[in-house]
KEPALUM-185391 format. One line per 2 residues: number of its first residue (from 1); for each residue x, y, z of N, C-alpha, C. Coordinates in steps of 0.02 Angstrom, whole numbers. Example, Ala and Ser with C-alpha at 12.3 -4.5 7.8 and 13.67 -1.06 7.14 Angstrom:
REM residues 2
1	660:-284:390:615:-225:390:660:-165:390; 642:-112:354:684:-53:357:645:2:394
REM end
This chain:
REM residues 414
1	42:-60:0:0:0:0:44:62:0; 29:109:-43:66:172:-47:20:231:-34
3	47:281:1:10:342:14:59:401:10; 33:459:-10:75:518:-8:92:537:64
5	40:541:106:49:560:176:11:511:220; 44:485:270:12:445:323:14:485:387
7	-43:495:417:-49:529:481:-62:476:534; -19:471:584:-27:420:636:-62:453:696
9	-125:435:705:-166:463:759:-224:503:732; -284:487:754:-344:521:730:-375:566:782
11	-335:593:827:-360:641:875:-362:711:845; -368:762:887:-372:831:860:-312:851:818
13	-251:828:838:-192:846:798:-193:810:731; -206:745:731:-205:707:669:-257:731:619
15	-318:745:644:-371:768:599:-354:836:568; -330:883:611:-313:950:586:-256:946:536
17	-206:903:549:-149:896:503:-172:867:436; -215:817:437:-239:785:376:-279:834:334
19	-322:873:366:-363:922:329:-319:975:298; -269:1000:337:-224:1051:311:-184:1025:252
21	-161:963:256:-122:934:201:-165:927:138; -227:905:148:-273:899:91:-286:966:59
23	-299:1016:99:-314:1083:73:-252:1114:40; -193:1091:58:-131:1116:28:-114:1080:-37
25	-159:1036:-60:-150:1005:-125:-129:933:-126; -122:903:-66:-102:832:-62:-164:791:-44
27	-196:760:-94:-260:727:-84:-254:655:-59; -197:624:-70:-188:553:-53:-163:547:19
29	-209:562:66:-192:564:137:-229:507:172; -194:472:217:-224:419:257:-211:433:330
31	-264:430:371:-259:436:444:-266:366:474; -220:346:516:-223:281:549:-240:293:623
33	-295:263:646:-321:273:713:-331:206:748; -306:200:809:-309:135:844:-377:121:875
35	-417:173:888:-482:162:919:-537:153:867; -597:136:890:-652:122:844:-680:186:815
37	-668:243:847:-691:307:822:-635:358:829; -628:402:780:-579:455:784:-603:510:831
39	-558:555:848:-576:610:893:-532:613:955; -496:558:969:-449:559:1025:-483:567:1092
41	-448:597:1139:-473:605:1207:-532:653:1210; -542:693:1158:-598:741:1158:-665:706:1166
43	-669:643:1146:-733:607:1150:-758:603:1222; -713:602:1270:-734:595:1340:-732:661:1378
45	-714:715:1344:-710:781:1377:-775:819:1365; -826:802:1404:-892:831:1390:-901:901:1421
47	-851:925:1457:-854:993:1484:-842:1044:1428; -862:1104:1441:-853:1158:1392:-785:1191:1402
49	-769:1239:1359:-706:1275:1364:-661:1264:1304; -684:1224:1255:-645:1212:1194:-666:1261:1140
51	-619:1281:1098:-635:1320:1040:-640:1395:1050; -626:1419:1110:-632:1491:1124:-583:1531:1081
53	-522:1505:1074:-471:1540:1035:-483:1530:960; -498:1469:939:-502:1454:868:-568:1476:837
55	-624:1460:871:-689:1473:842:-726:1532:874; -700:1556:930:-736:1608:967:-800:1582:996
57	-804:1517:1008:-863:1486:1037:-843:1442:1095; -889:1430:1140:-877:1388:1199:-905:1319:1185
59	-862:1273:1162:-884:1206:1141:-863:1153:1191; -898:1096:1189:-875:1037:1226:-822:1002:1183
61	-788:953:1214:-738:915:1176:-767:879:1116; -823:841:1125:-852:807:1067:-874:856:1013
63	-900:914:1031:-920:964:981:-859:989:942; -804:1001:977:-743:1024:944:-718:970:895
65	-716:908:918:-693:853:876:-738:845:815; -803:853:825:-850:843:770:-838:892:713
67	-817:953:730:-804:1002:677:-750:976:630; -698:946:657:-643:922:616:-662:856:582
69	-699:813:616:-722:752:585:-767:767:525; -810:816:532:-854:835:476:-815:862:417
71	-763:902:432:-722:929:378:-682:873:343; -658:825:381:-621:769:351:-668:727:308
73	-728:715:332:-777:677:293:-796:714:229; -804:779:234:-822:819:175:-769:812:120
75	-706:805:140:-652:799:91:-639:727:70; -673:681:101:-663:611:84:-597:583:108
77	-569:612:162:-506:587:190:-517:519:223; -477:470:204:-485:402:230:-457:397:301
79	-497:370:347:-475:357:415:-479:282:427; -422:252:437:-417:179:449:-422:168:524
81	-480:144:548:-492:137:620:-474:67:644; -475:59:710:-459:-5:742:-393:-34:715
83	-346:11:703:-282:-10:673:-225:18:715; -182:-26:737:-124:-7:777:-63:0:732
85	-25:53:742:40:61:709:92:31:755; 126:-20:731:175:-55:773:247:-37:756
87	257:-3:699:326:13:680:329:71:631; 384:107:633:397:162:586:471:163:572
89	489:161:509:560:162:491:580:231:468; 645:243:466:671:307:441:657:316:367
91	639:262:333:622:266:262:547:280:252; 513:296:307:442:314:307:398:255:287
93	417:197:310:375:137:302:339:125:368; 273:123:365:231:118:425:204:47:429
95	217:12:484:192:-56:494:129:-53:537; 76:-83:513:11:-80:546:-16:-150:561
97	-63:-153:607:-95:-216:624:-169:-203:640; -212:-243:609:-283:-242:627:-312:-312:617
99	-377:-318:615:-407:-385:610:-391:-419:544; -369:-381:495:-350:-411:431:-279:-439:432
101	-240:-421:483:-172:-445:488:-121:-389:492; -59:-405:477:-5:-356:479:11:-335:407
103	17:-269:398:32:-244:331:74:-181:337; 104:-161:282:148:-102:281:123:-51:231
105	133:13:249:114:68:205:177:108:190; 191:119:127:248:160:108:222:231:95
107	251:278:131:228:347:127:284:392:102; 264:446:69:312:497:49:327:544:108
109	277:552:151:286:591:212:243:561:267; 265:568:329:230:542:387:221:598:438
111	161:603:467:148:651:520:132:613:584; 173:624:635:163:592:700:114:633:740
113	58:602:760:7:638:799:-24:590:849; 18:554:887:-6:501:931:-30:526:999
115	-23:590:1012:-47:617:1076:-2:600:1134; -32:597:1193:7:584:1254:-31:536:1299
117	3:513:1351:-28:469:1400:-16:496:1470; -56:473:1518:-48:495:1586:10:459:1621
119	44:495:1664:95:463:1705:58:419:1756; 80:358:1762:42:309:1802:59:313:1876
121	16:280:1915:27:275:1987:94:240:2002; 112:192:1959:174:155:1971:237:198:1967
123	231:257:1937:289:302:1931:301:341:1996; 256:335:2044:261:373:2105:284:329:2163
125	324:358:2206:349:321:2264:307:337:2325; 250:303:2331:204:315:2387:198:251:2428
127	209:257:2493:204:199:2537:131:177:2544; 123:113:2562:56:88:2576:37:31:2530
129	-25:9:2537:-50:-47:2498:-72:-23:2428; -92:-72:2388:-114:-57:2320:-185:-83:2310
131	-233:-53:2344:-302:-78:2340:-339:-51:2280; -401:-72:2271:-444:-42:2220:-459:30:2239
133	-478:70:2190:-494:140:2204:-439:188:2187; -384:163:2158:-329:207:2137:-332:211:2061
135	-347:271:2035:-356:280:1964:-321:342:1939; -303:342:1876:-281:405:1845:-343:448:1833
137	-334:513:1829:-390:558:1820:-424:546:1753; -385:530:1701:-414:517:1636:-457:454:1635
139	-435:403:1671:-475:341:1676:-541:356:1712; -538:394:1765:-599:413:1800:-645:453:1755
141	-616:497:1715:-656:536:1668:-692:491:1618; -659:440:1594:-690:394:1547:-746:354:1581
143	-735:332:1642:-786:296:1680:-850:338:1687; -841:401:1706:-899:444:1720:-933:466:1655
145	-894:492:1608:-924:524:1549:-943:477:1493; -908:420:1488:-922:373:1434:-963:313:1459
147	-944:286:1516:-976:225:1541:-1031:239:1592; -1037:300:1617:-1089:316:1665:-1078:284:1733
149	-1016:275:1752:-999:244:1816:-966:294:1863; -984:293:1927:-952:337:1977:-898:296:2011
151	-835:316:2005:-780:275:2033:-775:276:2108; -805:325:2142:-801:328:2215:-843:384:2242
153	-849:387:2308:-891:438:2340:-852:487:2383; -795:466:2407:-752:512:2446:-682:510:2413
155	-663:566:2384:-606:566:2337:-552:615:2359; -490:594:2353:-432:638:2360:-396:636:2293
157	-375:694:2268:-341:699:2204:-269:722:2215; -222:684:2188:-152:702:2192:-131:731:2125
159	-108:793:2126:-87:827:2065:-140:875:2041; -118:934:2020:-166:986:2000:-163:999:1925
161	-151:945:1885:-156:952:1813:-228:967:1794; -238:990:1733:-305:1012:1712:-356:955:1715
163	-337:894:1698:-385:839:1701:-407:827:1773; -360:830:1820:-377:821:1890:-423:876:1915
165	-410:938:1896:-453:994:1917:-523:985:1889; -527:968:1826:-593:959:1794:-631:901:1825
167	-595:848:1843:-629:791:1874:-651:807:1945; -616:853:1979:-640:874:2045:-709:904:2040
169	-720:946:1990:-786:975:1979:-836:922:1955; -815:880:1908:-861:831:1880:-886:782:1933
171	-841:758:1974:-861:711:2027:-907:744:2078; -893:807:2093:-936:843:2139:-1007:850:2110
173	-1012:865:2047:-1077:872:2015:-1114:805:2013; -1077:750:2012:-1108:683:2011:-1124:657:2080
175	-1109:697:2133:-1129:678:2200:-1073:653:2245; -1013:648:2219:-956:627:2260:-931:686:2302
177	-894:671:2355:-863:723:2396:-788:723:2382; -764:777:2351:-693:784:2339:-663:821:2398
179	-622:786:2436:-597:812:2500:-542:864:2490; -498:854:2441:-445:902:2428:-407:883:2365
181	-370:931:2340:-321:919:2287:-253:937:2315; -205:891:2308:-137:902:2333:-89:910:2274
183	-45:958:2280:4:972:2228:73:978:2259; 121:937:2236:187:936:2266:227:999:2251
185	210:1033:2196:245:1094:2178:214:1154:2216; 251:1209:2220:224:1269:2254:174:1307:2211
187	159:1282:2151:111:1313:2107:72:1258:2071; 12:1275:2048:-28:1227:2012:0:1216:1942
189	-10:1156:1915:10:1141:1847:-48:1148:1798; -105:1172:1823:-163:1181:1780:-176:1254:1764
191	-224:1265:1719:-243:1333:1700:-275:1369:1759; -263:1434:1763:-293:1474:1817:-369:1472:1815
193	-397:1471:1755:-470:1470:1749:-499:1406:1777; -461:1350:1770:-486:1287:1798:-482:1285:1874
195	-431:1317:1902:-427:1322:1975:-488:1360:2002; -505:1415:1968:-561:1457:1990:-627:1421:1981
197	-638:1391:1921:-703:1363:1905:-714:1293:1934; -661:1256:1945:-668:1186:1966:-655:1176:2041
199	-614:1218:2071:-600:1211:2143:-632:1267:2183; -614:1330:2168:-638:1386:2208:-715:1390:2208
201	-746:1379:2151:-819:1385:2146:-855:1331:2186; -820:1276:2201:-851:1221:2237:-822:1211:2308
203	-780:1258:2328:-752:1255:2396:-706:1196:2407; -672:1173:2355:-626:1116:2362:-557:1143:2377
205	-527:1124:2433:-461:1152:2450:-405:1126:2406; -358:1170:2390:-297:1152:2353:-238:1161:2399
207	-203:1107:2414:-144:1109:2458:-81:1108:2414; -50:1166:2406:12:1170:2369:70:1147:2412
209	123:1124:2382:182:1097:2418:160:1042:2466; 114:1000:2444:91:942:2483:90:880:2438
211	97:822:2469:92:760:2431:63:705:2476; 43:650:2446:19:592:2484:80:551:2505
213	84:536:2568:141:497:2594:122:425:2610; 56:411:2616:36:342:2630:-36:331:2607
215	-47:272:2579:-114:251:2558:-135:191:2601; -196:193:2626:-221:139:2670:-277:101:2635
217	-286:38:2656:-340:-3:2630:-315:-70:2607; -359:-120:2612:-343:-187:2589:-373:-200:2520
219	-436:-219:2518:-467:-230:2453:-488:-164:2421; -501:-113:2461:-522:-48:2436:-487:7:2476
221	-469:61:2443:-437:117:2478:-483:141:2534; -453:154:2592:-493:177:2650:-469:244:2677
223	-410:267:2655:-386:331:2680:-317:346:2653; -297:409:2659:-230:430:2640:-203:478:2693
225	-137:481:2697:-104:531:2738:-67:579:2692; -78:643:2703:-50:696:2662:-2:737:2706
227	53:759:2678:101:800:2716:130:854:2672; 151:909:2704:185:962:2668:255:938:2648
229	284:968:2597:351:951:2575:395:1013:2577; 461:1002:2585:508:1058:2586:530:1074:2515
231	580:1118:2508:602:1139:2442:633:1082:2401; 652:1027:2435:679:969:2400:626:915:2389
233	563:933:2403:505:889:2395:505:830:2443; 539:838:2499:538:787:2552:484:804:2602
235	445:754:2626:392:767:2675:419:799:2739; 382:846:2765:402:881:2826:367:848:2886
237	405:818:2932:374:786:2990:331:835:3030; 275:810:3054:230:851:3094:178:889:3055
239	179:883:2988:130:919:2947:76:872:2919; 74:810:2943:29:760:2914:-45:778:2926
241	-86:763:2875:-159:768:2880:-187:701:2855; -239:677:2889:-269:613:2868:-338:625:2839
243	-353:589:2785:-419:594:2753:-447:523:2744; -508:512:2768:-543:450:2754:-572:455:2683
245	-553:410:2639:-577:413:2570:-580:342:2542; -619:334:2488:-622:269:2455:-592:270:2385
247	-568:330:2364:-541:338:2297:-485:389:2296; -432:374:2259:-378:421:2249:-367:427:2173
249	-370:489:2149:-356:502:2078:-287:533:2072; -253:513:2019:-185:539:2006:-186:581:1943
251	-168:644:1951:-163:691:1895:-93:722:1898; -43:679:1884:26:696:1899:68:704:1836
253	36:725:1782:73:741:1722:57:697:1663; 71:723:1604:60:688:1541:127:679:1506
255	133:623:1471:196:606:1437:181:595:1363; 215:630:1317:205:617:1245:216:543:1228
257	172:517:1187:172:446:1168:222:435:1112; 286:425:1129:339:428:1080:376:363:1067
259	343:306:1078:376:243:1064:392:237:989; 345:257:947:358:254:874:413:302:854
261	413:360:886:465:410:872:534:381:885; 540:345:940:605:314:956:623:261:905
263	573:221:886:587:166:839:611:192:771; 589:251:753:611:281:690:681:310:696
265	709:310:757:776:337:767:779:412:776; 722:441:792:720:514:801:745:534:870
267	780:589:872:807:615:935:752:649:975; 749:635:1040:699:665:1084:730:720:1126
269	690:771:1140:710:826:1184:693:806:1255; 743:805:1299:731:786:1368:684:832:1406
271	674:892:1380:629:939:1415:557:931:1393; 545:927:1328:476:919:1304:454:847:1303
273	502:800:1302:490:728:1294:465:710:1225; 468:757:1179:449:745:1109:509:753:1064
275	498:748:999:553:752:950:577:824:943; 640:832:921:666:897:901:636:914:833
277	610:975:825:580:996:762:601:1067:745; 591:1084:681:601:1154:661:533:1187:656
279	531:1247:627:468:1284:625:414:1251:585; 432:1207:537:382:1168:499:358:1107:537
281	384:1097:596:372:1037:636:401:975:602; 455:986:564:490:930:533:545:906:580
283	550:841:587:601:811:631:668:808:595; 716:776:627:782:770:597:782:726:536
285	731:683:527:725:641:468:681:676:418; 708:690:360:672:726:308:606:691:291
287	551:728:293:486:701:275:447:671:332; 474:671:393:436:649:451:424:710:495
289	361:723:509:339:781:547:305:759:611; 300:803:660:266:788:723:227:849:747
291	171:836:779:130:892:802:84:871:859; 59:919:895:12:906:950:47:881:1012
293	11:843:1052:37:822:1117:92:769:1113; 102:739:1055:159:693:1048:224:733:1044
295	218:797:1029:277:840:1022:292:876:1087; 241:905:1117:245:934:1184:174:942:1209
297	164:938:1274:97:937:1302:69:1008:1303; 12:1016:1269:-22:1081:1265:-74:1087:1320
299	-92:1150:1337:-147:1159:1383:-212:1173:1347; -210:1197:1284:-270:1212:1246:-270:1173:1180
301	-325:1140:1164:-330:1103:1102:-328:1150:1042; -347:1213:1052:-343:1262:997:-272:1268:971
303	-222:1266:1017:-152:1270:996:-130:1204:963; -159:1148:985:-144:1084:952:-164:1087:879
305	-224:1113:865:-248:1118:796:-204:1164:755; -186:1220:784:-143:1269:749:-76:1237:730
307	-46:1202:777:19:1171:764:13:1115:713; -42:1077:717:-52:1021:670:-60:1047:599
309	-92:1103:592:-100:1131:524:-33:1153:495; 12:1177:537:80:1194:513:113:1131:486
311	109:1076:524:139:1013:502:106:986:439; 40:991:435:4:965:377:22:1002:313
313	25:1068:317:43:1107:258:115:1094:237; 159:1089:287:230:1076:272:240:1007:241
315	203:957:265:208:889:237:184:888:165; 130:924:151:104:928:83:155:962:37
317	185:1016:61:236:1050:21:296:1005:8; 314:965:57:370:918:49:354:866:-4
319	294:838:-2:274:788:-51:273:817:-121; 251:878:-129:245:909:-195:313:933:-222
321	355:960:-177:416:991:-203:480:969:-171; 478:922:-125:539:900:-91:559:947:-35
323	616:933:-6:640:973:51:657:1044:29; 630:1093:66:643:1162:48:709:1186:78
325	733:1241:54:797:1268:78:789:1293:150; 835:1274:192:831:1294:262:900:1315:288
327	899:1363:333:958:1382:371:936:1388:443; 947:1335:481:918:1330:548:965:1359:601
329	934:1395:647:970:1421:706:934:1397:768; 971:1387:823:939:1359:884:897:1410:921
331	846:1384:955:807:1423:1002:829:1402:1072; 856:1449:1110:886:1433:1175:844:1460:1232
333	843:1422:1287:807:1441:1347:850:1487:1389; 824:1546:1404:858:1592:1449:829:1588:1519
335	833:1641:1557:810:1642:1626:736:1626:1631; 719:1579:1676:651:1561:1693:612:1530:1634
337	646:1500:1586:612:1466:1531:631:1392:1532; 581:1348:1534:596:1276:1540:605:1243:1472
339	566:1265:1421:577:1239:1354:548:1287:1302; 573:1281:1241:547:1319:1184:533:1271:1127
341	479:1284:1092:463:1244:1033:439:1290:977; 466:1283:916:514:1233:894:584:1245:924
343	625:1192:922:692:1197:950:740:1232:902; 721:1239:839:762:1276:791:716:1316:745
345	743:1371:720:705:1418:679:740:1424:611; 701:1427:558:728:1434:490:735:1508:472
347	797:1530:463:809:1600:445:785:1616:375; 776:1566:333:756:1578:265:680:1577:256
349	644:1569:311:571:1571:307:549:1643:291; 504:1651:243:486:1718:220:437:1753:267
351	399:1714:306:348:1745:349:369:1746:422; 324:1772:464:336:1773:536:333:1703:565
353	367:1693:621:367:1627:654:347:1634:727; 304:1588:748:280:1588:817:318:1537:858
355	343:1558:916:379:1513:961:338:1504:1025; 329:1442:1045:293:1425:1106:344:1408:1161
357	327:1425:1223:373:1409:1278:335:1407:1344; 367:1377:1394:340:1375:1462:391:1404:1510
359	365:1435:1563:409:1464:1614:418:1415:1671; 470:1426:1711:484:1383:1768:447:1405:1831
361	439:1472:1839:409:1499:1899:353:1547:1881; 304:1551:1925:249:1598:1915:273:1669:1931
363	260:1716:1885:281:1785:1894:223:1831:1875; 222:1891:1905:175:1943:1883:215:2001:1854
365	180:2044:1816:214:2099:1781:275:2072:1743; 263:2020:1704:318:1984:1671:342:2020:1608
367	407:2018:1597:438:2045:1537:473:1988:1501; 452:1977:1439:481:1924:1397:531:1957:1349
369	593:1934:1351:645:1961:1307:667:1908:1257; 662:1925:1193:684:1880:1140:745:1911:1106
371	804:1882:1118:866:1907:1089:876:1878:1019; 882:1922:969:892:1900:900:948:1942:869
373	961:1931:806:1013:1969:772:995:2042:765; 931:2058:771:908:2128:765:903:2162:833
375	931:2131:884:927:2160:951:881:2119:995; 852:2151:1046:808:2117:1093:738:2145:1086
377	691:2099:1073:621:2119:1068:587:2103:1134; 546:2150:1158:516:2144:1224:440:2134:1217
379	414:2084:1254:342:2072:1258:324:2075:1332; 263:2097:1347:242:2103:1417:179:2061:1430
381	176:2033:1491:118:1995:1512:100:2017:1583; 36:2017:1598:14:2032:1667:41:1979:1715
383	38:1917:1693:62:1861:1734:80:1802:1690; 127:1762:1712:144:1699:1679:146:1644:1732
385	133:1582:1711:134:1526:1757:156:1463:1720; 188:1415:1755:211:1354:1722:155:1314:1689
387	94:1318:1716:40:1279:1688:9:1308:1625; 32:1367:1604:2:1400:1545:56:1415:1494
389	48:1388:1434:98:1397:1381:94:1469:1354; 152:1498:1343:157:1565:1315:182:1560:1243
391	172:1613:1204:200:1615:1137:217:1686:1117; 265:1693:1073:284:1757:1044:291:1748:969
393	287:1803:932:294:1801:859:352:1845:839; 397:1817:798:455:1854:773:450:1858:697
395	464:1916:669:460:1926:597:523:1900:563; 518:1891:496:575:1868:457:633:1918:462
397	617:1982:464:668:2034:469:706:2031:534; 672:2012:587:704:2007:653:750:1947:658
399	741:1898:612:780:1836:616:836:1833:564; 835:1878:515:880:1870:458:954:1871:477
401	973:1909:528:1044:1912:548:1059:1873:612; 1010:1836:636:1019:1802:700:1061:1739:693
403	1099:1724:745:1135:1661:750:1100:1613:797; 1054:1641:837:1012:1602:882:955:1647:905
405	905:1616:936:852:1652:970:853:1630:1043; 857:1678:1088:859:1662:1159:802:1698:1194
407	760:1660:1230:702:1689:1264:713:1686:1339; 703:1743:1372:709:1749:1444:645:1783:1471
409	627:1766:1533:568:1796:1564:585:1820:1634; 572:1883:1646:585:1912:1712:521:1946:1738
411	517:1953:1804:458:1985:1834:459:1979:1909; 402:1993:1940:396:1990:2012:368:1922:2033
413	394:1894:2087:371:1829:2111:299:1834:2133; 258:1785:2109:187:1784:2128:178:1747:2193
REM end
């Protein structure tokens, strides 16, 4: 089987990339999706808040996904469902498996859009037993929103990622009692709006610089002990709090799903946990692109779609005309910046380029400095936080004489 472009993953990134590639003139596009229906995790995100940036509307996750599914169907883009991708070579050969057997697809270009997965309970060093009632926040979300099942009635949530915050509200609305949310960091890893709407509005306490130190229960969780932590994240004796609960949810981070990326021999960035890419979202292997949460974890699906469209258009251009001329310079992290994406910028790009980044510490009255060959460009923000991705736009003129781009963020401690 031969295809011009194979998109691996039929979530919001994969659908947006496929549509953009088709609209850019590459009609022979195939999307490979492992589940029975495309749409990714959006299918279980029945809360609103999607599409505000892209559509100017307040949509639920399924509504947002439906917009892209409808556009893909209108174009006749083929989506191969219930199909697992088990291998990817540097020669852009995709190995797949479904009920028909194992087969290979030879592609002129490949777009990686596999999304991300939750960090599991097993990755945490928590003392105690391993009873029923310990779930990731995403699993609990699927139980409640897809299967109509309530996982517990007295709940403690570890980690203040957006899924955990949203599930605190969802479980409360379904009649459960959410006792608290604990976050080991001194700041939340979720959006400020979710803290306000999901915790503050429902009187759910958020304990920053706290973690669970012990889980109790035999066949079912019966309680947890929570303690404050010091600057080295070690529990502080004498600060313990006990909560009687039957359920513990873990919202302790998302990890890009990059097993295929590794198999293709692509280099991963230790900070983003995704592949190194340039402004076209092209990896170090010519003709292989990556976008969405497989590249770096986004907080808004609107940005996932935007990034996927960049990859889709670039993949179509590659198929039609081959590798374009590039002169890449590195994007470097300065003060209070944990990562920048893309990791390299093309000086020969004719248009403006948008760089996304995250900060290490929450600051107010923040000043963002981007050092380029044309000097230092300054951007201002009322506040920045690690849980919210920032972006800046640099023009082609500002990059033409640059040897690198370095982004730093300064401000007052929040």
